[in-house]
Each structure stands twice: as structure tokens, then as C-alpha cells.
TIVEXTI-77615 format. One record per residue (C-alpha): residue in three letters; y, z, x. Coordinates in steps of 0.05 Angstrom, whole numbers, plus 32768, in hexadecimal, padded with zeros to 4 digits. Layout:
! TIVEXTI-77615
ALA Y Z X
...
//
This chain:
! TIVEXTI-77615
UNK 8D5C 8A08 8DE5
UNK 8D28 89D0 8DE1
UNK 8CE5 89D6 8E03
UNK 8CC6 89A2 8E2F
UNK 8C8D 8978 8E12
UNK 8C5B 899A 8E41
UNK 8C69 89DC 8E1E
UNK 8C60 89BE 8DD8
UNK 8C24 8990 8DE2
UNK 8BE7 89B8 8DF9
UNK 8BB1 8981 8DF9
UNK 8B98 8946 8DD2
UNK 8B60 8951 8DA0
UNK 8B27 8920 8DAE
UNK 8AF5 8927 8D76
UNK 8AD1 88F0 8D4F
UNK 8B00 88F9 8D14
UNK 8B3E 88F8 8D40
UNK 8B26 88B9 8D62
UNK 8B1B 8896 8D1F
UNK 8B62 88A9 8D0A
UNK 8B7F 8880 8D43
UNK 8B73 8840 8D1A
UNK 8BAB 8859 8CEC
UNK 8BD8 8868 8D28
UNK 8BCD 88B3 8D20
UNK 8BC0 88DF 8D5D
UNK 8BAB 8928 8D5D
UNK 8BC6 895C 8D8E
UNK 8BBE 89A6 8D97
UNK 8C05 89C2 8D9A
UNK 8C25 8A05 8DA8
UNK 8C1C 8A35 8D6E
UNK 8C67 8A3E 8D64
UNK 8C78 89F3 8D6B
UNK 8C9F 89D3 8D32
UNK 8C97 898C 8D17
UNK 8CD8 8974 8D37
UNK 8CC2 8991 8D7A
UNK 8C7F 896E 8D75
UNK 8CA0 892C 8D63
UNK 8CD0 892E 8D9E
UNK 8C99 8945 8DCE
UNK 8C6B 890A 8DBC
UNK 8CA5 88D9 8DC0
UNK 8CB9 88F2 8E05
UNK 8C72 88F8 8E20
UNK 8C57 88B4 8E0A
UNK 8C95 8889 8DFD
UNK 8C84 887A 8DB4
UNK 8CAA 8881 8D72
UNK 8C8C 88B6 8D44
UNK 8C8B 88A7 8CF9
UNK 8C6C 88E7 8CDD
UNK 8C52 892B 8CF6
UNK 8C22 8957 8CCF
UNK 8C0D 899B 8CE9
UNK 8BD6 89CD 8CD9
UNK 8BBF 8A0F 8CF4
UNK 8B74 8A16 8D00
UNK 8B5D 8A5E 8CFB
UNK 8B28 8A72 8D2F
UNK 8AE1 8A7B 8D18
UNK 8AC2 8AC1 8D11
UNK 8A8D 8ACF 8D46
UNK 8A5D 8B08 8D51
UNK 8A36 8B1F 8D8D
UNK 8A03 8B52 8D76
UNK 8A2D 8B86 8D52
UNK 8A72 8B73 8D6F
UNK 8A99 8B44 8D42
UNK 8AD4 8B1C 8D5A
UNK 8AFC 8ADE 8D4C
UNK 8B09 8AA0 8D76
UNK 8B50 8A8D 8D84
UNK 8B71 8A5F 8D51
UNK 8B9E 8A24 8D62
UNK 8BD1 89F6 8D44
UNK 8BC5 89AC 8D3E
UNK 8BF5 8973 8D32
UNK 8BE4 8930 8D14
UNK 8C17 88FF 8D2E
UNK 8C20 88BA 8D0F
UNK 8C45 8886 8D39
UNK 8C6B 884A 8D1E
UNK 8C4B 8805 8D1C
UNK 8C7C 87E8 8D4E
UNK 8C6A 881E 8D81
UNK 8C35 880F 8DB5
UNK 8BF4 8837 8DB3
UNK 8BF1 8876 8DDC
UNK 8BCF 8861 8E1D
UNK 8BB3 88A6 8E2A
UNK 8B7F 889C 8DF3
UNK 8B6C 8853 8DFE
UNK 8B36 885B 8E32
UNK 8B13 8893 8E0E
UNK 8AF8 8870 8DD0
//
């Protein structure tokens, strides 16, 4: 059973580094922690109407934090770096933000 793209794509990552990667047609998304590369590819294609060339994923472990003597850890998350083909149009969602 395939999931909808709203369950796979959590949010776009809008950092300085992610913004500079758009020149190379690469967009960064936070995705569900159990999402696979084929799921991410189909979710981006359905959501934005582009053709995906390559998907790279990474899991970012949460930072350790301490308040007085109590130690804890922030929640980690999975990121996907999605490269679209040259013939695809740019993703409009990101265009007004740079």
C-alpha cells in the first residue's frame, strides 16, 4: 500500500546551505523517518509535478541537551536531497524565498 505524499514529505528545509544547493537543481526536504527513496521520489513528483533524477537520504541524530543535572536528547529526523532533471521546471514553492 503506497502512502500519500503528505505522509512522506514533512517540510522543506530552508537553510543557507539548502538554498545554495538549488543552483544545482537539488532541493532538501525533511521526510518521514521510515520513508524509502522510491517513496520520496514519487512523493516529490506527485506534489510538485517535476521529474526526479536522484534521491539521497540521511538521518540526522538529535543533539544532546542538558538542563541543570537532567540530560536528554532532541528528536532526530530524516532528510532527503532531491535532484530534479534539467528539463523539469523549478519547484515554485521555493522561488519566492531566496
